[in-house]
Residue, then its C-alpha position, 0 to 999 in steps of 0.5 A: m499500500s506504500a508503494a501505491a501511496a507514494g506512486v498517487g502522491i508522485a503522480q499528483f506532483g508530476l501532473s502538477f508540474i506540467q500544468s505549472q510548465n504549461q502556465r510559464a509558457v503561456g505567460a511567456y507567449q503573451q509577453r512575446i506577443a505583447d512585446f511584438n504588438a508594442k514594437m509594431a506600435e512604436k514603428q507605427a509612430d514613427r511612421v506617423i512621424e515622418v508622413g507628418a514631417k513630409n505633409a508639413n513639407k508640403v503645407r510649407a511649399e503650398g504657402q510658398k506657391v501662393e505667396a509667389a502667385q501673390k507677388v505675380n498678380f501684385a507685379a502684373q497690376g503694377i503694385d509695389i511687393s515690397s511695401g503696404s498691402a501687397l506686403a503685408i499680404q504676403q506676410e500673412t500668407a507666409a504666417l499662415a502657412a507656417e501655422d499650418a505646417r506646425t499643426v501638422e507637425n503637432n497632430a502628427f506628434m500627438e498621434a505618435m505619442g498615443l501610440r507609444y503610450e498604447a505600446l508601453n502599456t500593451r509592453q506592461e500588460g505582457r509583463m503582468a500576464y508573465i508574471g501572473a502565469n509564473l504565480d499561477a505556476d508557483m501555485s500549481l506545484v505547491q498546491g500538487g506538492l499538498q495534494g500529492a502529500l495528503s494522498y500519500q497520508r491519506l492511502k497510508g491511513n493516517k489523518p493528515w489534519n490536526n483534530q479529531d473530525t473527519e474533515p480538515m480544520s478551516i481557517g476561520h476555525y476557532g475552539g474545540k477539540g485539536s483546534y489551532y486557535p484557543t476558544p474566544g472568551 
């Protein structure tokens, strides 16, 4: 009977070990997936910045074209383009184009920061999944060891608890025969 009891205990612990290894593997996989997704979000953020810079340059170029067309129109009408209203209109056109370009760059920056924040969160979620899976795996090993020991003791005919009742004592159990805690008084 003792060999059978030991075999059952070892088998329970062995199954717990396999379960713990699976839990660790799942946690590691979840972390790898999260890291990959975070890298993709970071690359997308870099791309958004690049596109934003190109679009801002296009806005600046368009502003310069409008300003050049204004100069040509003013000159064709015989208006001095270096002073007065003509100069003020050209300066306002240049200022508006610069402001629009900054807006395009700022919008790209804000979108990129959102993607980088998403990458950070995704990476942290992966890390938490990995840590959680390892904790679960450790608990599986502890529970498997305890279950194996309990089964071994039961098959040997021993009561693996301290009181004389037929059930193990709960943590909240106070007083009585075989109690770990004194009776409240």
